[in-house]
C-alpha positions as CSV (number, residue, x, y, z in Angstrom):
1,X,-8.5,14.5,7.0
2,X,-6.1,17.0,5.4
3,X,-3.2,14.7,5.9
4,X,-5.1,11.8,4.2
5,X,-5.9,14.1,1.2
6,X,-2.3,15.2,1.0
7,X,-1.0,11.7,1.0
8,X,-3.6,10.7,-1.6
9,X,-2.5,13.6,-3.8
10,X,1.1,12.4,-3.5
11,X,0.2,8.9,-4.6
12,X,-1.9,10.2,-7.5
13,X,1.0,12.5,-8.5
14,X,3.4,9.5,-8.5
15,X,1.0,7.5,-10.6
16,X,0.6,10.4,-13.1
17,X,4.4,10.7,-13.2
18,X,4.6,6.9,-14.0
19,X,2.2,7.2,-16.9
20,X,4.0,10.3,-18.3
21,X,7.4,8.6,-18.1
22,X,6.1,5.5,-19.9
23,X,4.4,7.6,-22.7
24,X,7.6,9.6,-23.0
25,X,9.6,6.4,-23.4
26,X,7.3,5.1,-26.1
27,X,7.7,8.4,-28.0
28,X,11.5,8.6,-27.8
29,X,12.6,5.0,-28.0
30,X,11.6,2.3,-30.5
31,X,10.3,-0.8,-28.9
32,X,9.8,0.9,-25.5
33,X,6.1,-0.1,-25.5
34,X,6.8,-3.8,-26.3
35,X,5.7,-6.6,-24.0
36,X,9.3,-7.4,-23.2
37,X,10.0,-3.9,-22.0
38,X,6.9,-3.8,-20.0
39,X,7.8,-7.2,-18.4
40,X,11.3,-5.9,-17.6
41,X,9.9,-2.8,-15.9
42,X,7.4,-4.8,-13.9
43,X,10.0,-7.3,-12.7
44,X,12.6,-4.7,-11.7
45,X,9.9,-2.6,-10.0
46,X,8.7,-5.7,-8.1
47,X,12.3,-6.4,-6.9
48,X,12.7,-2.8,-5.7
49,X,9.3,-2.9,-4.1
50,X,10.2,-6.0,-2.0
51,X,13.4,-4.3,-0.9
52,X,11.4,-1.2,0.0
53,X,8.9,-2.8,2.3
54,X,11.1,-2.5,5.3
55,X,12.2,1.0,4.5
56,X,8.5,2.0,4.3
57,X,7.8,0.5,7.8
58,X,10.9,2.1,9.3
59,X,10.3,5.5,7.9
60,X,6.6,5.5,9.0
61,X,8.0,4.6,12.4
62,X,10.2,7.7,12.3
63,X,13.6,6.0,11.5
64,X,15.6,5.1,8.5
65,X,17.4,1.9,7.5
66,X,20.7,2.2,5.6
67,X,21.6,-1.4,6.2
68,X,19.1,-2.7,3.5
69,X,21.6,-2.8,0.6
70,X,24.2,-4.6,2.8
71,X,21.6,-7.1,4.0
72,X,20.5,-7.7,0.4
73,X,24.1,-8.4,-0.6
74,X,24.8,-10.6,2.4
75,X,21.6,-12.6,1.9
76,X,22.5,-13.0,-1.8
77,X,25.9,-14.4,-1.0
78,X,25.0,-16.6,1.9
79,X,22.0,-18.1,0.1
80,X,24.2,-18.9,-2.9
81,X,27.0,-20.3,-0.9
82,X,24.9,-22.6,1.3
83,X,22.7,-23.8,-1.6
84,X,25.8,-24.4,-3.7
85,X,27.3,-26.5,-0.9
86,X,24.3,-28.9,-1.2
87,X,22.0,-27.6,1.6
88,X,18.3,-27.8,1.0
89,X,16.8,-24.5,-0.1
90,X,14.2,-24.6,2.7
91,X,17.0,-24.7,5.3
92,X,19.0,-22.1,3.4
93,X,15.9,-19.8,3.4
94,X,15.4,-20.3,7.1
95,X,19.0,-19.5,8.0
96,X,19.2,-16.4,5.8
97,X,15.8,-15.1,7.1
98,X,16.7,-15.7,10.7
99,X,20.1,-14.0,10.3
100,X,18.4,-11.0,8.6
101,X,15.8,-10.8,11.3
102,X,18.6,-10.7,13.9
103,X,20.5,-8.0,12.1
104,X,17.4,-5.9,11.8
105,X,16.5,-6.5,15.5
106,X,20.0,-5.3,16.5
107,X,19.6,-2.1,14.5
108,X,16.3,-1.3,16.2
109,X,17.4,-2.3,19.7
110,X,20.5,-0.2,19.6
111,X,18.7,2.8,18.0
112,X,15.8,2.8,20.4
113,X,17.4,1.3,23.5
114,X,20.6,3.4,23.5
115,X,19.1,6.5,21.8
116,X,21.6,6.4,18.8
117,X,20.3,7.8,15.5
118,X,19.3,4.8,13.2
119,X,21.2,6.4,10.2
120,X,24.5,5.8,12.1
121,X,23.5,2.5,13.6
122,X,22.2,0.9,10.4
123,X,25.1,2.0,8.3
124,X,27.6,0.7,10.8
125,X,25.8,-2.6,11.4
126,X,25.2,-3.2,7.7
127,X,28.9,-2.6,6.8
128,X,30.0,-5.0,9.5
129,X,27.5,-7.7,8.3
130,X,28.5,-7.5,4.6
131,X,32.2,-7.4,5.6
132,X,31.9,-10.5,7.7
133,X,30.1,-12.4,4.9
134,X,32.9,-11.4,2.4
135,X,35.5,-12.5,4.9
136,X,33.7,-15.8,5.2
137,X,33.7,-16.4,1.4
138,X,37.2,-15.0,1.0
139,X,35.8,-12.4,-1.4
140,X,35.0,-15.0,-4.0
141,X,31.4,-16.2,-3.4
142,X,30.0,-19.1,-5.4
143,X,26.8,-21.0,-5.9
144,X,23.5,-20.2,-7.5
145,X,19.7,-20.1,-6.8
146,X,17.3,-23.0,-7.3
147,X,15.7,-23.1,-10.7
148,X,12.2,-22.2,-9.5
149,X,13.5,-19.0,-8.0
150,X,15.2,-18.1,-11.3
151,X,11.9,-18.8,-13.2
152,X,10.0,-16.8,-10.6
153,X,11.9,-13.6,-11.4
154,X,12.9,-14.3,-15.0
155,X,11.9,-11.4,-17.4
156,X,11.2,-14.0,-20.1
157,X,9.2,-16.2,-17.8
158,X,5.4,-16.5,-17.5
159,X,2.9,-17.7,-15.0
160,X,0.5,-20.0,-16.7
161,X,-1.5,-17.9,-19.2
162,X,-0.1,-14.7,-17.8
163,X,2.6,-13.1,-19.9
164,X,4.9,-12.3,-17.0
165,X,6.7,-14.2,-14.2
166,X,5.3,-15.0,-10.8
167,X,7.0,-12.1,-9.0
168,X,4.7,-9.6,-10.7
169,X,1.4,-10.9,-9.3
170,X,3.2,-11.8,-6.1
171,X,4.2,-8.1,-5.8
172,X,0.5,-7.0,-6.0
173,X,-0.4,-9.5,-3.3
174,X,2.5,-8.2,-1.2
175,X,1.2,-4.6,-1.5
176,X,-2.3,-5.7,-0.4
177,X,-0.9,-7.7,2.6
178,X,1.4,-4.9,3.8
179,X,-1.5,-2.4,3.5
180,X,-3.7,-4.7,5.6
181,X,-0.9,-5.2,8.1
182,X,-0.4,-1.5,8.6
183,X,-4.1,-0.5,8.7
184,X,-5.8,-3.6,10.3
185,X,-3.4,-4.9,12.8
186,X,-2.6,-3.6,16.3
187,X,1.2,-3.6,15.6
188,X,0.7,-1.7,12.3
189,X,-1.3,1.0,14.0
190,X,1.3,1.2,16.7
191,X,4.0,1.9,14.1
192,X,1.9,4.9,12.8
193,X,1.2,6.1,16.4
194,X,4.9,5.9,17.5
195,X,6.0,7.6,14.3
196,X,3.4,10.4,14.6
197,X,3.8,11.2,18.3
198,X,6.4,9.2,20.3
199,X,5.4,10.9,23.6
200,X,1.7,10.3,23.2
201,X,2.4,6.7,22.1
202,X,4.2,6.0,25.4
203,X,1.2,7.3,27.3
204,X,-0.9,4.8,25.2
205,X,1.4,2.0,26.6
206,X,3.1,1.4,23.2
207,X,6.6,0.0,24.0
208,X,9.0,2.0,21.8
209,X,12.1,-0.3,22.1
210,X,10.1,-3.4,21.3
211,X,8.3,-1.7,18.4
212,X,11.5,-0.4,16.9
213,X,13.2,-3.7,17.3
214,X,10.4,-5.7,15.7
215,X,10.0,-3.1,12.8
216,X,13.7,-3.1,12.0
217,X,13.7,-6.9,12.2
218,X,11.0,-6.9,9.5
219,X,13.1,-4.6,7.4
220,X,16.0,-7.0,7.6
221,X,13.7,-9.9,6.7
222,X,12.4,-8.2,3.5
223,X,15.9,-7.1,2.5
224,X,17.0,-10.8,2.7
225,X,14.0,-11.8,0.5
226,X,15.1,-9.2,-2.1
227,X,18.7,-10.6,-1.9
228,X,17.5,-14.1,-2.6
229,X,15.3,-13.0,-5.5
230,X,18.2,-11.0,-7.0
231,X,20.3,-14.2,-6.8
232,X,17.7,-15.9,-9.0
233,X,17.5,-12.9,-11.3
234,X,21.3,-12.6,-11.9
235,X,22.1,-16.3,-11.6
236,X,25.2,-15.9,-9.5
237,X,26.2,-14.5,-6.1
238,X,27.2,-10.8,-6.0
239,X,28.0,-9.1,-2.7
240,X,27.3,-5.7,-4.2
241,X,23.8,-6.7,-5.5
242,X,22.1,-4.4,-3.0
243,X,24.1,-1.2,-3.8
244,X,21.5,0.4,-6.1
245,X,19.0,0.1,-3.3
246,X,20.9,2.3,-0.8
247,X,19.0,5.4,-1.9
248,X,16.4,4.0,-4.3
249,X,14.4,2.4,-1.4
250,X,14.3,5.8,0.3
251,X,13.5,7.6,-2.9
252,X,10.7,5.1,-3.7
253,X,9.2,5.7,-0.2
254,X,9.3,9.5,-0.4
255,X,8.0,9.6,-4.0
256,X,5.1,7.5,-2.9
257,X,4.0,10.0,-0.3
258,X,5.5,8.7,3.0
259,X,6.6,11.5,5.2
260,X,10.3,11.3,6.3
261,X,9.2,12.8,9.6
262,X,7.2,9.6,10.3
263,X,3.6,8.8,11.2
264,X,2.2,8.9,7.7
265,X,2.5,6.9,4.5
266,X,1.4,3.9,2.5
267,X,3.1,1.0,0.8
268,X,0.8,1.5,-2.2
269,X,2.7,4.8,-2.8
270,X,6.0,3.1,-2.3
271,X,5.2,0.4,-4.9
272,X,4.3,3.2,-7.4
273,X,7.4,5.1,-6.4
274,X,9.5,2.0,-7.2
275,X,7.9,1.8,-10.6
276,X,8.6,5.5,-11.3
277,X,12.3,5.0,-10.4
278,X,12.5,1.9,-12.6
279,X,10.9,3.8,-15.5
280,X,13.5,6.6,-15.1
281,X,16.3,4.1,-15.1
282,X,15.0,2.2,-18.1
283,X,14.4,5.4,-20.0
284,X,17.9,6.6,-19.5
285,X,19.4,3.3,-20.6
286,X,17.1,3.2,-23.6
287,X,18.4,6.6,-24.7
288,X,21.8,5.1,-25.0
289,X,23.6,6.7,-22.0
290,X,26.7,5.0,-20.6
291,X,26.5,3.5,-17.1
292,X,28.1,6.5,-15.4
293,X,25.7,8.9,-17.2
294,X,22.8,6.7,-16.3
295,X,23.8,6.8,-12.6
296,X,24.2,10.6,-12.7
297,X,20.9,11.0,-14.6
298,X,19.1,8.7,-12.1
299,X,20.4,10.7,-9.2
300,X,19.2,14.0,-10.8
301,X,15.9,12.3,-11.6
302,X,15.5,11.3,-8.0
303,X,16.2,14.8,-6.8
304,X,13.8,16.2,-9.4
305,X,11.0,13.8,-8.5
306,X,11.4,14.3,-4.8
307,X,11.6,18.1,-5.2
308,X,8.5,18.0,-7.4
309,X,6.4,17.3,-4.3
310,X,8.1,20.0,-2.1
311,X,9.5,19.6,1.3
312,X,7.5,18.1,4.2
313,X,5.6,20.8,6.0
314,X,7.0,19.9,9.4
315,X,10.5,20.1,8.0
316,X,9.9,23.4,6.2
317,X,8.4,25.0,9.3
318,X,11.5,24.1,11.4
319,X,13.9,25.9,9.1
């Protein structure tokens, strides 16, 4: 019960921080409260939230996935290249998704099966994957996304009478589906159980290797979705498209109340954490800072926001 209240307070804290940041932006920057700015924040937050689905699942499991930005970039390039070569988008999507699932499964299988820390495994596998894709394209990827993908993520787009593109309501649906998956399915409950107490989970006949493999496969899948969406957002292939998500996905998860020690967390909090990070980034850009200053400021902001909540109790007690 105490853990639930603690998690709920973390989510409420992130939500309060989101409101404070937006009000601060409206006070400091002309036009910050405009419909266009709000649409921009919602779209960018949705993109980060999609990329953070897998990170949420993996961290609840007790792991971490540093291959996400590499899979995002690889999916971005492969999708653009294949679609630009004339392949149907349905087939392109299937190929990219299957490859990403395979990459994630390898991460989980090596980590759990061989007992290697996922930080090392995912960083190594991700680097190999993106390097192989760049070798395939010769370092000069080409191609683009279908028009409907571009419209789906366009900041200036709209969905019928709604004043924002389709990715925004889709993100809310995604949050609901992930929450239902984690709380209402057997596999979702197994993720929590294994992350909370691996030894007890084994006595409950929860297969650790299979669970880790499947969870990391899902992480790869959602990273590939983010890569395809970013292709539509930018309009061209970019191997480094996932670079900003290396730490932002982790920060969004932590800000949203998910314990880095595993076993507790919610994707609702992660989605709010993604919006908080997007607000910080937008605010810094709106203040006229140059890219390097924005990057430094965002890093300091992430440290401040994570530090605002204090360290996890289990970590603090072990030091």
